[in-house]
C-alpha positions in Angstrom: 6.4 -5.9 2.6 5.2 -2.6 3.9 1.6 -1.9 4.8 -0.6 0.7 6.4 -4.3 0.3 7.5 -6.5 3.4 7.8 -10.1 3.6 8.9 -12.4 4.8 6.2 -14.5 7.9 7.3 -18.3 8.0 6.9 -18.5 4.7 5.1 -16.6 2.6 7.7 -14.3 -0.3 6.9 -10.6 -0.5 6.7 -8.4 0.7 3.8 -5.1 -1.1 3.5 -2.2 0.0 1.3 0.5 -2.7 0.6 3.9 -2.3 -1.0 5.4 -5.6 -2.1 8.8 -5.1 -3.6 9.8 -8.7 -3.5 11.8 -9.5 -6.6 9.7 -12.6 -7.1 6.6 -10.8 -8.4 4.0 -10.5 -5.7 5.3 -13.4 -3.6 4.3 -11.8 -0.3 0.8 -10.7 -1.3 0.0 -13.9 -3.1 1.3 -15.9 -0.2 -1.0 -14.2 2.3 -4.1 -13.5 0.3 -4.4 -15.8 -2.7 -5.8 -18.8 -0.9 -7.6 -16.8 1.7 -9.4 -14.9 -1.0 -9.9 -17.8 -3.4 -8.4 -15.8 -6.3 -8.8 -17.4 -9.7 -5.6 -15.8 -10.8 -2.7 -14.8 -8.6 -1.0 -11.4 -9.1 1.9 -11.8 -11.5 4.6 -9.7 -13.2 2.1 -8.0 -15.6 0.3 -6.4 -12.7 1.7 -3.0 -11.7 -1.0 -2.6 -9.0 -4.3 -4.1 -8.1 -7.3 -3.8 -5.8 -9.3 -6.4 -3.9 -11.8 -6.4 -1.0 -13.0 -8.9 1.5 -14.9 -9.1 4.8 -13.5 -10.2 8.1 -16.0 -10.9 10.9 -18.5 -8.8 8.9 -16.1 -5.8 8.6 -15.2 -4.6 5.1 -11.6 -4.4 4.1 -10.4 -2.6 0.9 -6.9 -3.3 -0.2 -4.6 -1.7 -2.8 -1.3 -3.3 -3.7 1.7 -1.8 -5.4 5.1 -3.2 -6.5 6.8 0.2 -6.6 6.1 3.8 -6.0 3.3 4.5 -8.4 2.8 7.2 -10.9 -0.1 9.6 -10.3 -2.1 7.9 -13.1 -1.8 4.5 -11.4 -2.9 6.0 -8.1 -6.0 7.6 -9.8 -6.7 4.4 -11.7 -6.7 2.2 -8.5 -8.6 4.8 -6.5 -11.5 4.5 -9.0 -11.5 0.8 -8.5 -11.6 1.3 -4.7 -14.5 3.7 -4.9 -16.5 1.4 -7.2 -16.0 -1.6 -4.9 -17.0 0.4 -1.8 -20.1 1.8 -3.6 -21.1 -1.7 -4.8 -20.5 -3.1 -1.3 -22.7 -0.4 0.3 -25.4 -0.6 -2.3 -24.8 2.9 -3.7 -25.3 3.9 -7.3 -22.8 6.1 -9.1 -24.6 9.2 -10.1 -23.2 11.4 -12.9 -25.6 14.2 -12.1 -24.6 14.3 -8.4 -21.1 12.9 -8.1 -19.8 14.8 -5.0 -19.7 11.7 -2.9 -17.7 9.8 -5.6 -15.3 12.7 -6.0 -14.8 13.1 -2.3 -14.1 9.5 -1.8 -11.8 9.3 -4.8 -9.8 12.2 -3.5 -9.6 10.7 -0.1 -8.2 7.4 -1.4 -5.7 9.3 -3.6 -4.5 11.4 -0.6 -4.0 8.3 1.6 -1.9 6.6 -1.1 0.1 9.7 -1.7 0.8 10.1 2.0 1.8 6.4 2.3 4.5 6.9 -0.3 5.7 10.2 1.2 6.8 8.3 4.3 7.8 5.0 2.7 
């Protein structure tokens, strides 16, 4: 399993990108996080990627997991989930009339994921 942790600018917290290419679907991710996070359903073969968040010592962690190098559409999809979780966690409302913050943060998540896969 490969991973990278990045500090999130402005909003604080950590952003972790995980690549779990174990042939037994998500064995590593499930082994580490399923019980710690109290998941009602472990990741399985139907999941191409997924997002979760948690707090550790009061510090926010946002995690995206992939089985393989993702298509751009999957990166965009998971980035929207990441933005929504961060906004909810920070008590922010998505605003369709003034969405620069949402757009900036979505672009930042996309860029971090793309950079991770350039060097992986």
